[in-house]
C-alpha positions in Angstrom: 33.0 4.9 -15.1 33.2 1.7 -13.1 30.7 -0.1 -15.3 32.5 1.0 -18.5 35.8 -0.2 -17.0 34.4 -3.6 -16.1 32.8 -4.0 -19.5 36.2 -3.0 -21.1 38.0 -5.6 -19.0 35.4 -8.2 -20.2 36.1 -7.2 -23.9 39.9 -7.3 -23.2 39.6 -10.8 -21.8 37.4 -12.1 -24.6 34.7 -10.7 -26.8 31.9 -12.9 -25.4 32.2 -11.9 -21.8 32.2 -8.3 -22.8 29.0 -8.8 -24.8 27.4 -10.6 -21.8 28.4 -7.8 -19.4 27.1 -5.2 -21.9 23.7 -6.9 -22.0 23.6 -7.4 -18.3 24.5 -3.9 -17.3 23.2 -1.8 -20.2 20.3 -0.4 -18.1 22.4 0.5 -15.0 22.6 4.2 -15.9 18.9 4.3 -16.6 18.2 2.6 -13.3 20.4 5.1 -11.4 18.4 7.9 -13.1 15.1 6.3 -12.3 16.1 5.3 -8.7 18.8 7.7 -7.5 18.8 6.0 -4.0 20.5 3.0 -5.4 24.3 2.7 -5.6 26.0 1.5 -8.8 26.4 -2.1 -7.5 22.7 -2.3 -6.7 21.9 -0.7 -10.1 24.0 -3.3 -11.8 22.1 -6.1 -10.0 18.7 -4.6 -10.9 19.9 -4.2 -14.5 20.9 -7.8 -14.7 17.5 -8.9 -13.5 15.7 -6.5 -15.9 17.5 -7.7 -19.0 17.3 -11.4 -18.1 15.6 -13.4 -20.9 15.4 -10.4 -23.3 18.8 -10.7 -24.9 17.6 -11.2 -28.5 15.5 -8.1 -28.5 18.3 -6.1 -26.8 20.8 -7.4 -29.4 18.6 -6.1 -32.2 18.3 -2.8 -30.5 22.0 -2.4 -29.9 22.8 -3.3 -33.5 20.2 -0.9 -34.8 21.6 1.9 -32.6 25.2 1.2 -33.5 24.3 1.4 -37.2 22.4 4.7 -36.6 25.4 6.2 -34.8 27.7 4.9 -37.5 25.6 6.8 -40.1 25.7 9.9 -37.8 29.5 9.6 -37.7 29.8 9.3 -41.4 28.3 12.8 -41.8 31.6 14.3 -40.5 30.4 13.6 -36.9 27.7 16.3 -37.1 25.0 13.6 -37.4 26.0 12.4 -33.9 24.5 15.5 -32.6 21.2 13.9 -33.5 21.9 10.2 -33.2 23.4 10.2 -29.7 20.3 11.8 -28.1 18.1 9.4 -30.1 20.2 6.5 -28.8 19.7 7.7 -25.2 15.9 8.1 -25.7 15.7 4.6 -27.2 17.7 3.0 -24.3 15.5 4.7 -21.7 12.4 3.7 -23.6 13.6 0.1 -23.8 14.4 0.2 -20.1 10.8 1.4 -19.3 9.3 -1.4 -21.4 11.6 -4.1 -19.9 10.8 -2.7 -16.4 7.1 -2.9 -17.0 7.1 -6.5 -18.4 
């Protein structure tokens, strides 16, 4: 909730800071699932370090997932029952790959 609120404030202030915060903190929920001993502030710091230098690949991933979810929403929302879990799996897979590189 806190991360979403901070990203929302970034989008409210200007689109670019919101995008930067999205890329920096996109793996914070994955990190908290992977390392439950970390608090959300520490998870945000680890997420920022994990995503550093990978923004172009992550941008392509986010655009692809957004389009996939848009297609799911076009099917009267029923497609989201499939596309949202696929999105989560894709994000956790991207986190695992970024963590190992």
